[in-house]
Legacy VTK file of the C-alpha trace (Angstrom):
# vtk DataFile Version 3.0
C-alpha trace
ASCII
DATASET POLYDATA
POINTS 98 float
-12.124 0.706 -0.771
-8.460 1.414 -1.339
-5.943 0.170 1.180
-4.975 3.757 2.013
-8.537 4.340 3.272
-8.313 1.432 5.708
-6.725 1.443 9.149
-3.154 0.192 9.285
-3.774 -3.527 9.577
-0.950 -6.050 9.961
0.399 -6.765 6.480
-0.781 -3.419 5.068
2.735 -2.669 3.841
2.574 -5.703 1.541
-0.996 -5.067 0.378
-0.409 -1.345 -0.241
2.744 -2.011 -2.269
1.129 -4.914 -4.140
-1.958 -2.950 -5.153
0.224 -0.027 -6.266
2.471 -2.365 -8.281
-0.549 -3.977 -9.940
-1.875 -0.541 -10.895
1.510 0.146 -12.511
1.610 -3.235 -14.241
4.701 -4.296 -12.284
5.330 -7.903 -11.312
6.780 -7.912 -7.816
6.765 -10.079 -4.730
4.088 -7.812 -3.282
1.881 -7.803 -6.393
1.975 -11.600 -6.619
1.185 -11.870 -2.891
-1.866 -9.657 -3.389
-2.971 -11.677 -6.411
-2.555 -14.879 -4.425
-5.211 -13.605 -1.994
-7.150 -11.422 -4.434
-10.524 -13.087 -3.910
-10.415 -12.808 -0.145
-9.018 -9.279 -0.269
-11.772 -8.170 -2.644
-14.395 -9.703 -0.353
-12.816 -7.711 2.504
-13.276 -4.509 0.492
-9.835 -4.020 -1.068
-9.784 -2.783 -4.671
-7.420 -5.330 -6.219
-6.617 -4.591 -9.867
-6.492 -7.547 -12.249
-3.132 -9.189 -12.680
-1.372 -10.385 -15.796
-2.778 -13.275 -17.795
-0.904 -16.402 -16.798
-1.349 -20.142 -16.699
0.599 -20.340 -13.429
-1.150 -19.553 -10.156
-0.011 -16.413 -8.350
1.329 -18.539 -5.490
3.690 -20.320 -7.906
4.809 -17.042 -9.452
5.400 -15.585 -5.990
7.500 -18.572 -4.949
9.528 -18.356 -8.163
10.277 -14.666 -7.495
11.346 -15.450 -3.938
13.499 -18.385 -5.046
15.203 -16.198 -7.650
16.141 -13.740 -4.891
17.176 -16.356 -2.305
16.610 -20.029 -3.035
17.434 -21.159 0.513
15.087 -18.702 2.201
12.237 -18.819 -0.304
10.056 -21.257 1.628
10.185 -19.400 4.943
9.758 -16.030 3.284
6.774 -17.330 1.285
5.139 -18.559 4.491
5.827 -15.278 6.296
4.295 -13.252 3.455
1.272 -15.557 3.333
0.757 -15.125 7.093
0.932 -11.317 6.761
-1.632 -11.343 3.935
-3.959 -13.573 5.982
-3.566 -11.248 8.990
-4.478 -8.271 6.829
-7.501 -10.052 5.360
-8.742 -11.145 8.783
-8.426 -7.632 10.188
-10.146 -6.113 7.144
-12.960 -8.672 7.330
-13.417 -8.006 11.034
-13.482 -4.242 10.499
-15.961 -4.611 7.668
-18.337 -6.732 9.761
-18.571 -4.127 12.504
LINES 1 99
98 0 1 2 3 4 5 6 7 8 9 10 11 12 13 14 15 16 17 18 19 20 21 22 23 24 25 26 27 28 29 30 31 32 33 34 35 36 37 38 39 40 41 42 43 44 45 46 47 48 49 50 51 52 53 54 55 56 57 58 59 60 61 62 63 64 65 66 67 68 69 70 71 72 73 74 75 76 77 78 79 80 81 82 83 84 85 86 87 88 89 90 91 92 93 94 95 96 97
């Protein structure tokens, strides 16, 4: 199921943008956030395209992108993004189990 077919769950703006960026082959904060939770998102019914081959985990790549944009705010922004992705996954899982 594509994210556009799902109700507007919390965090959908990140997941929608991340899936779109992955389809385009773009490495962005959103695409790395989606890859960080790809297994759970796929289990919740989201069609997550494969990401780039890398030895570094998506969470490390995401943090590096955030730190490059704002080194002082990277930690809090990382945590906020992770919470939004978890909220989306929980809502999608709940909707799927109904």
